N, C-alpha and C positions, 0 to 999 in steps of 0.2 A: 634869746637862747636860754634854755634851761642848765641851771647851774652843775657841774657833773657830782657826784655824789663823792664826799669824802671816804672813799673805801681803802686805799693802801698809801700806807706813809713807809718811807724807806728811811732806815737810820744808819749811819754810819759814824766810827771813830777813825779819824786819820792823823798822819804825822808825815811830812814829806815825801808827798806820793806825787809830785808832778810829772813823774814819767808814767803812772797808771790810771790818775784817777779820770781823766778826760773821756778814757775808753767806757770806763764803767759808767758816769755819769749819761754819756750818748747813750746807752743799752738800756737804762731805766727811767729817762725823762718822759717820755711820752708814757708810758704804764703808769707811773706814781703819781697820786694827788698831791705828794709835799715830800720832799727829800730835806731831811735833817742830817746834819754833817758838825761833827764835834770834832773841832782840832787840838791834839794836844800838845803842841810844840811846833809846828812846822816853821823851817827856816828858809824853804825853796818857794816857789811860785803858787804851791797849792791853794792856800787862799784866796788868791786872785781867780783862780781856774773854777774853783765852786761857786765862787759869785757869779759867773756868767750861767748857773745853770739853778741857784735857790737862792733866796735872802735868808734862809733857817741856817746861816752859820754861827757856829757857838766856840767858844774858847774855853778850852779846862785844863788846867794844870796837868800835865803827867804825875801820877804818885805812885809808878812802879807796881799798879795795879790795875790788869785788863777789863776785871768783873766791876771795878770802881767807876772806869771811864766808861764802859758799856751801859751800866747802870745810868751814868748820868746822861748818857744820849738817847734814853728811853722815857726821860723826863718830858721831852719838847714833841713827841709826835701826838696828832689830834686824830687821825684816822681810825676808823673799826679797825684793819689788821696793821700789822708793823713789821716790815721785812728788813732782817739784820744782813747789811750786806756791807763788802769790804772793797777797798780801792784797788784790789789788784786782781777783782772777777769782773765777770761779763754775764748779764742776761741773755740767755740763748731766745731766737727769732721764735721759737716754739714757745717758749713762758711770755714773751712779749704780746704773743697771740691770743693767750689762752689764759693766762693767769688771773683777769678780772673776771671774767665769766666762770671760773671753775671756784673764784672766793665768793661770789655773788648767790652759788647753787649750795655752797655749805648750810646744813641745818646749825640752828644757834648752841646746840650742845658740842661742836667743835670748836675747840680752842688753839690747835698746833696743828702746822703743816709742814713736813718732813718734804725736803727737796733732795735731790742728788745733786753732788757737785762734782764734776769732772775735772780734775786736777791734769794738768800736762805737764810732763817730765822733762821733755825735751824741746829745742827751738824747732825741732821738724815736724810737730805734735804727733809724733807717731807712737811715742809711749804715753800712755795715762793711766789713770787709778781712779775708780769711783766710789764715793761713800755718800749713803744718805742721813742726813742730819738737819734737826728741827731748826725751821729758818723764818716761816711767817709765824705769826703769834696776835691771837685777839688782843687788843692793845688793853695794858695792864694785868694781863695773866701771866707775865714771865718777869724774873730778875735772873740776874747773874752772881756766880761766887766762884772764888779760887782765886788766887793774886795773877796766875800766870795761865794755865789752862783753864780760861773761863766756861763755865757752863752753865746752860740753859735750864732752870728749874722753871718748869712750866706744865700747865694744867691739861688734861685730857679735856675733850676726847681727841685723838691725833689721828689724822689721815694724811697718806701719802700722795703727792702729786709730782706725777715725771716729766717735770719741766726742768731742763737740766741749767745750770747756773755754773760757767766755765771760769776756773780759777789758774791764773797764769802764776801763782807765788813759788811753785817751786820749781819753773825751768829759769830761775835766775843761774847764773853762773854758779858753777860748784862752791866758790869762795863764798859767793854771798849768801846763799843757801845754807853753806856750813856757819856762815857767820850768824843767821837770824838762830840757828839752832843752839850754837854756843852761848848766844845772848840770854836764850831762856831759859836753858842749862844752868849757866853760872851764875843767873839770878836767884833760882830756886837752891843751888849748892850753898850761897851765899848766906840765906835763909837758914839752911840746915845748922850751918855751923852756929848760928845764934840762937837755936831752938831752946824754950826755956824748960820743956817738958817731952815726956815719951808721945803724948798724944799729939802737940804741936810737929813732934819729929815726923811721926806716922804720915800726917798730912801731907809734909812738903815730900818726905818719901813715894807717897804714890803720885804726887804730882810730877817728881822727876822719871818715874816708870813710864808713865802717859808720856814725857818727852821724848825720853828715848824711844819709845815705841813709835816714835811717828817720825823722829829725826836722828835716830842713834843707829845701834847695831842691836840685832835680836837678842846678841848675848848680854850687852850692855843692861835691856831692858829686864831681861831674866834676872841679871845679877842685884838690880835694884829691885826687883818683885821678890826675889827670895829675902832682900835686908828687911822689905816691907813686911812680909809674912812671920818672918821669927819675931820682930817687935811686937805686932799684932797679938802673937800667942803672949806676950808679957805680960799685957795689958788684963785687968780684970774685968774691960767690958770693951766693946765693939763699938767703936764711932761712927758716925755716917759715913765718912771718907773711907772709912776699915770696910764698911759695908760695900761700897762700891768698888773697892778694891778686890774683894773675895769673889765679887762675880767674876768682876774682867778677867782675875788671876787664873781663875777656874776655868775659864774660856781657852786661855793658851794653855794650859795643863791636858786640858780637853782635846785640843789639837795636836798636842804632843803626843797624844794616845795613853797619858798617866791619867785614866779614867776614875781611878779609885780615890785619889789625891783631890781631882776636880769635884768628885762626888762629896768628900770629906770636906772641902773648902764652903760649898754650897750647903751643905746642913749645919756648918758653923755659923754662917749667914740667917737661915733660917732660925736656927736657936736663939741666936740674938734678938732675931725680928722676925716672927711670923709671918708677919702680913706685907714683907716686902716681896712682890712677884719675881725679881730677876733670878734669884738663885733657885728658884722653882723649874725655872726655862733654862738653866744649866744642867739640871738635873733630868729634864726630857732630853736634853742631847745626849747624855751620859748613857740614860737608858737606851736610847735608839742607835749609840756606837755598840753598845753591849748587847743590842736584840733583846732586852731585857721588856718585853711587850707590856706585861700586865703593869709592871712598875711603871714603863712610861706613861700608863695609862691613869693610874693614881695620880702621879706628878702632874698630871696634864690638870686634873680635876680641881687640884691644888692652886696651881697656876692660875687657873681663869677665878677662881674665888678669890685670891689675891688681888689680880687686876682689877676685877669689878670693884672690890674695898678701895683700892688706891686710887681709882678713879674719882671716886665720890669723898674720897679724904685726902686729896694731894696733897693740902696744906700742912698736914702731920709729918709730911717726908721733907727731911731739909738735905736730900742728896738727889741727883740725878735719876729718875729710874728711866732704864734704857730699854726697858722689854716691850713697852707697851705698842711701837711699831712692829715688833716680832710675833705679835699675836697669829697673824694669818700664819707663820710658821710652824708654830707650835700645834696649831688647828691641822696644817697638814700630816706633821709628824704624829699627831694622834690618830687621823683617819687611816694611817699607814699601821700603824698597831693595833688597831679595831680589824682590820682586813687580816692582819697576822694571825691575831687569835681569834677570826670567824666570829667578832661580834658585829655583825653587819646591821643591827638597829645604831650601834654605836656611831658606827659609819654613816648611815644615812642621815643623822640627827646631826652630827658634826656639819656632813656636807652640804645640807640642803641650808641651812646657817651661816656658812662660808660662803657659799658661792653665789648666794643672793646677794652678796655685797659685791661694790666695785675698787674694792682695795686691790692693790698690786699683791702677787703673792710671786714665790719662787718658781719660776716654770718650771725648773728643773726637777724639784720634789712634785708638781702637779704631774710630770710625765712619768715621776719614778711611782707614785700614789696610782695613777692608771694603768699602769702595767701590772703593778701588784694586783689590783684588784679584778682586771681582767684574767690573770691567773689563778684566781680563786673560783669563789662562787658567784659570777658576774649577774647572776639571774636574783639574788639576795642581795647584791649591792646595786643596782639598777636604778634606784631613786637617785641615791647621790652620784651614780657615774652620769647619768642625764642630766644631773644639775651643773658637774663640773665640764659637761662637753657645752653645754648652753653657756657658761660662764667665758669658756676658751674660746668662743664663737665671739662674743660680745667684747672681749679685751684683744682678741686676735692673736692669741696664742699660737705658736708655731709648735703644734704637739702632735705627734705620731699616733694616731688611734687605731692602728692597724691590728693589735693585739686584741682590742677590744671587739672590733667588728669580725674578726675570725670566731670570736666568741658567740656573737650574735646569731652569724651564721649556722654555726657548728649547732648551738642550742636553740635556734629558732625563737630566740628571746623577743616578747610583743614590745615592739618598740616602731614608732614610726621616723621616717627617714629624716626629717624636719627636726629630729627630736637629737640627735646624734652626728648629723653631717658636718663636718669642718671644711673651713674654705680651702685647706689643701690638704690634699690627701695622697698618699704613696700610690704608685702604678696598680699594686697587685689590691689595696685598699677599695680602687676604682672599680675593681671586677669584684670583689666582695660585695659593694653597693650596687652594683649590677646585677648580681646574683639574687639579692634581696628584692630587686625590684621587678626581675623577670621570671626567676626561678630556672633560669635557660642553663644548658651547658656550656661553659666557657673556657676549657681546656683548651682546647683547638686557637679560641682569638686569642687567649693571653700569652701563648707561648709563641704564635707565628706574627702578633699584632696584624693580622689579614693579609700577611704574605705567606700565602702558603706556597707558592712556589718557590718561594726563596729557603723554605724549612726543606722542601726536597732537594734543591740544589746543593746545599749544605752536609744534607745526612743521607743521600743517595736511596736506595731502595728501602731503607729503613724508612726514612722521611716521609715515603710516597706511600708505605701501607701505613704508616701511622695517620696520616693527613687523611687517605681513604678511608679509613677505619670511622674517624670521628666528623665526619663531614655528614649533612643530612641526605637521607636516601635521594631527593629531587639533587642535590649538588654532586653526586657521585660520578655520574659518568661525562658530564660537562666537565669535571676536573682531571677526569682521564684522558680526554680529548686532547688536550693542552699538552699529552708526553707521546702521543703515537707516532710521532715524526720526530722524537728526540734524538739528538745527536750522542748520548749516552744509551749506546745498545743495550745495557741492562735495566736502567730503568724503562726504556722503549719496549721491550720484551716482557717485563712485568705489568707494565701499563697495558698491554694488548691481552694481555691473559685477564687482566681484571674487567677488560671491556669486552672480551667475548664472554665472560660470563652475564653480561647484563643483555649483549645479544642473545644468548640462550634462554634467559626469562621472557624475553619479548618474542621468542619461537622465532627467531630469525637463524634458524638450523646453519645454512650454508655458510653465511656471514660469521657465525659462530665459529663453526669448525675451520673457516680460513684463518681467522684470527687467533685462534690457539695453536695452529701449526706454524704462522708466522712466529708466535712466541716462541715455539721451539727454536725455529731457525737461528732467532737472536739469542735465546738463553738454554743450550740445549741441556740444562740440569732440570729443567722444567717439566721434562717431557715423563718424569716419574709420574707427576701429577695428573698432567694433561690427558696423556694416553687412554687411561680410564675412562676419563671423561669422552671422548673421541670413540672408543669401541662401543659403551653404551648408546651414543647416538646413531651407531651403524643399524642396532637392533631395534630401537625405538626413538622417535622424535618427540622426545618430552620436556617441556621446558622444568620442570620441576626436578631436573637432574640437578645435583648439587655441582654448583662449580668448582672453581679452584681455589678461592679466595681462604678457607678454613684452614685447608692443607698448607698453602702458601704461608700464610700467617705464621701457623706453627711451626714449619720448616724455617724461617728467618727468626721467629723466635728463640730457637734452639741454638742458633750462631751468635746471637748477640742478644743478652738481658734486657737492653732497652733499644728500643726502635731509633731513639733518638738521643742527643746528651740533653738531657730534661736539665741537669743542674746548670748549663750553659744558659738556656732561656729563662729560669724561672729563678736563677740566683738562691737566695737565702729562704727563699719562698716554695724551695721545692717541695718539703715536706708537708705542704699545707694545701696542694693542689686538689685534694679531696673537699674541699670547701668551696671550691667553684666548678666541680663536675662529682658526678655520681658513679662518672665511668670507673669500669674495672683497673683500666691505665692509672687513672689519678689515683683509687685508692692502693694501688702497687706499687707506685713510686714514691709517693707522701709516707709508706709504710718504710719501705728501704732508706728512705732519709731522713726519717725523724730520729733522734737520740733517746725516745721514750720506748723500751721494750714492749711495756704492757700496750702503750697505745700503738705501736706497731701491729702486734698481735689482734688487736681490735680492727683496725683498717681491712687487714689482710682476711679475718672473718667474714667480711662484707663481700669479699669479691664473689661474684655468682658463677664465673666461669675460670675457675683455677689452672684448667689443662691448657689456658693460652698462656700460662708463664712456666716455662720449665722449672725455673728456680724456685717457684712458691714454696714447696713443701722443704725446701733446703733454707729459705730466708726465715720461713716458721720455727725451723730449729733452733738457728741463729738465735732468734728475739725471745725463743721460749727458753734457751738456755741461762736466759740472765734471772729468769725465775720461777722456773718449773722444768726441771732436768728431766723429769719420766716423760712430759710430753714432748721435750726435745728430742728425746731418742727416738719415739716413736715417727715423728715427722724425719728425724735424720734418715731413717729406715724406709721410710714413704718416698722420699725425695730421690732415692738411687733406684728406686723401684721402678717409677716414674720417667726417670730421667738418666738412664745406664752412663750415660756421660759423666756424672758425678763421682763414679767410682774411682776415679781416676785424675783428680783436678791437678796433679803435679806436672806427669807426663800426657796423659791425655790419650793414652794405647789401650788401658785395658776398661773394657764395659762391663757393668755389671751384672754377675752370671747368677746369684746364689749359692753357688756351689763353693761352699768355703765349709769345711771340716770344722765342725766345734764340737765341742765337750761340756756336758752340765755336770759337775761333782756333786755329790751328796749333802756337802755343806754349803753350799749356794742357798742362800734363803731371797725370795722374791721382795722380802720387806728389806733389805739390806738398803741403805741410802747411797745412791748416786752423788758421786763428790765432783764427777768431771763426764761430757759428752761430747761428741764431735765428731767429725769427719774426719780421718788420719791421712788421707790423702790431700788434705791441703799442706802438709808439710812434706811426705815421704809417699813413695809411690808403693802401692799394697801388692805389686807384680802378679795382680790377679790370682792368688792363693791364700791372702787374708781377708777376711772382711772388713771393707773399708770404712764400715760405723762401728764406735766403739764406744761403751760407758764404763767408766771407772767406778766400782763399787765397793764398801769400805764391810767388811767381814765382820762379825762379831768380836773376832779376836786383833783387830785393828789391821791385819792383812787386806792392802787394797788389791783387786782382781778383776780383770778384763772380761766384760759380755760384749757381744762372743768370747768365749773362750777357745782360741784356737788349739786342735790338738799338736802332738809332739812330732807328727807328719808335715803337718803346715807348717810349722815354726822352722823344720830342716828344710824343708822346701823353697821356702823365703831367703835363708842364708844362703842355699845354694845359688838361686836366683841374683842374689846381691853380687857374687862374686862371677856371675856369669855375666850381667850386665855392667861389673867395675863399677857398682857401687860400693864406697867406701862405707862400712859399718858405722852408724852412730853410737854403738855401743864399744868400740874398740878402746882399749886403753892406748896412750900415747906413750912413747917411751920415757919423757920429761915426766909423767905423771908416775910412772913405776920405779921411776929412778928416786924420785923424792921419796917414795915409801920406803924402799930397800936401805937408803941412805940412814933414814932413821931408826932403822930396826938393827942396822951393823952387825945382820946376817953374814956367817960366813959359806951356808949350804943350804939348797932350795930342793925340794923334789922336781926332778923332769919329767916334765909332761908335754903333751904335743902342741899344746897353746903356747908354751913359752918358747918356742924353737924359734921364731923371730927375732927372740931378744938375747940369743947366744952371746951377742957381742957385749952387752950391757953387762952381764954375769961376769963376763971375762974383764970388763973393764973395772967391776967394782969388787974382783974377786971372791966372787959367789960362784960354790961348785955345786953344781947341779948332778943330782944322782937318783937312783930309784929308790935308794936306803933313807934318805933324808925325811924326818919329819914334820919338817919345815914345808907348808904348801901355801902354793899361790894362786888364788880363785879369780882369774879375769871374766869370766862369763859365766853365765847361766844362772845367776842369782834371780833375774828377773823372770824366768821361766819355770823353775824349780820350784818344786811346794816342799820338798822336804831337804834342808841343808845338809843333814846328813850326809848326801850321797855325794854333795860338794865337797866336804872340808875333810870325807874318809876318817882316817884313825891318826891324822895328823896331831902332832903337839902344841904347834904353834901355826897360824896362818894370817896373812892378806889375804883379805876379801874385800873386791872391787865389787859396786853396785850402783845402780843410779834410782834416783828419787826425786819428784818435781817439788817446785816452790808450789805449795799448796793455794797461793795466791795470785797465782799468774796462770791464767785460761792459755796462754800461749806458749808454756814450757814445753819444750820438745819432746820430753820423757812421754808425756801424755799420749803423744802421736806417734811414736815408733811402732811399727807395726809387730817386730819381733819379741817385744815385752807382752807379759801375759799377769806377773805379779809384782808389785813392789812395796817395798819394806822401808819403813822409815828408821830412822836412827834409833829409836826406841822398840821398835817391833825386832829390830838386827839383834840388839844387845838381849832383850827376851829371848830370842830364840835359840840363841847361841849360847846363853845361859844354861837351858835347858841340856843343852849336848855337854856342857860341863867347862864351856872357855870363860875367860873373864876378859873384860877389854883393856887393852893397855893404852892403844892411844887413838883416835879418829883423823881421817883426813878429809879435806872437802875441797873438791877441783870446779873447773867450770863447766855449764852443761848437765849439771846435777849429779854428775860421776863424785863418788863418795867410798872411802874406803876404811876399813877398820883392821886394826891389827889386834888380834887376839891368841891368847894361851889356855890350855887347858889346865884344870886346878890341879897342883902339885906334879906338874910333868917337868921335866928338864930334856930339851930336845938335844 
């Protein structure tokens, strides 16, 4: 038998590990060519157990220096590769099955292999943590330094292998775990007491910082970290351990959101040793957090140069370089930055190189990158994205590529399915892929999953009309036949009417007439659509006579905007239905459910027959309102003209008549800016006398005025109807609001007016006399309709004036909607106009629902 190549040695240092070591050695005995164990002073049965597995047992006195012991164990291995292994660990089955073939496949420039270590934290193995560390080294390329936290000083090139090592050292009793932490910490603290200089003290402070991070509390680690930082600032130069600390502490600061300080520490390290890669990596992360994409790309280029330099000059670095293993993450962050600044050449360059390799990458960042690139110009990023998806298939990443598939379908990007198809895809992605393959209309299939009858049962006549509309012509009649004897008379009646349409086209006139009449008996309201058809058939038997479908569809569409609950069936993909169907319905539903107004307008503009959607222009208006109020106004007008029901969205009683007297004043200017536009019947009934559509424009003098501008008689008619219908006026001032203003004025008299009659008890309570001779006036209403304020304040010497003004940033402020308003004045506008009348402001009051009040006095007056 051919002797097995000496591929893998295992190097261990142990002491009193009889409770652990058999499990460790059992897990590694069949995969390692030799096992080297250095015992540093066991007093239990550890040496006897070791001899059952290997004859390479060496004894070495413990010198309170882990690195010294670890380096001693590295003298004895003879194989090509050395695995650093501890007695409280266990090699996983995946490791045992694959590690040898993995090592044999590595090219000669690879020297270090990182392995993930899964540390269990409790006896039930329910809590764990994972960290990837350098564990396997080409023989002779590694040594360790530091007394306690021994660190591997190794050579690149570095690769990662996803073969777990299980670690049980953290599931001792809390007491034992604490003892281990305290033993290490006490050893360092003892050294700190005898440090001869600041350089040595810094070294052990950093070691204590690392110890606290792994076994202590966060605040203890932070406390030691700040001490180390202050000491480092005192030194004239940064020692090797200080460089390592600057990087590690900058990462802590970065995670705490202290980006500027993290950046400062990283730049300090770079200033000391410009060729040190790690701080550039920290700066990349800082830039990512700050979304400073151009700076990130600069740091990335510097990082890559530093990594390349360090890789071929590793012997010049007397400390651990931790960023070799993070090159894939840096690549991903740089690709994200390139996408953000739309540097697609840079993105593709990095992607084509990164995703050609088999190194593991952070799956969450790959997903983030895929989403970002898909949201931008996916066509320009296509080479890199195809490489990304090829990598994802190869590595079996669980990515969601739906956003990319959506862009491929929407933009008709030139791809082959095998280039972009992942093993696992979302349900909607399946239909996107199918759309690419067949270009078929898939709306009905997606929403019903092939269960057309179920869709009808759940949505009634709406479901019936929706399914019928989207079936192929040869499928329509057989589909209707399923419902001709349905238990639901409404579904049965509508199905018979539609079925009669088919009989009519087939020139089966008597059968058609019979089916039409049956449908009327089942659903009497259908007679308005069917009787004209039957009358026509009495005069001429013509198969080209238009059937009931079109009128029936429009009738039911007016009753309900959506035939079915699209959100229920499509979920979050409801705004993307246009990608799997070119139908008007898919365009309309997608437009209504997307949160991008420009996209909504784009989709609605593609609809071939807007007349089938009674809310079409209303929706157009709402979307245009976000970015083009002039067009929004036009569509709002068109909406009520084509669907009269939209004139009274609150009560549903008053249809659009167009008979709304309005005025055009000579100072109106077509170029005045629209600041708000909408259908005011969304919030208030217009009672048939005020135009339901309103735009508020800003005049050159700052006044806001309504277009259309209702005449005085319309305003009066509206106020009268409010009283007749028992509707409390939105503009009415409440007693509490008037009381607050009066208490502030300390008035003892006020002019008697009709509008104050309902507040007589309030004046009596406050001791305010009302008389016709008083020169103090209270204006409770009219500011929002009157252009000339002098007609409201008269010859008063002092006045309280109540008025309304909306929150200009709130599209839903009720002041915009109230039908009886036609002019609106801001606080500045009120002061300006009143000043021209000789008044100066004493005080302003602000109440809820846009109500305000000014207390003013005429200059030089004494009421």
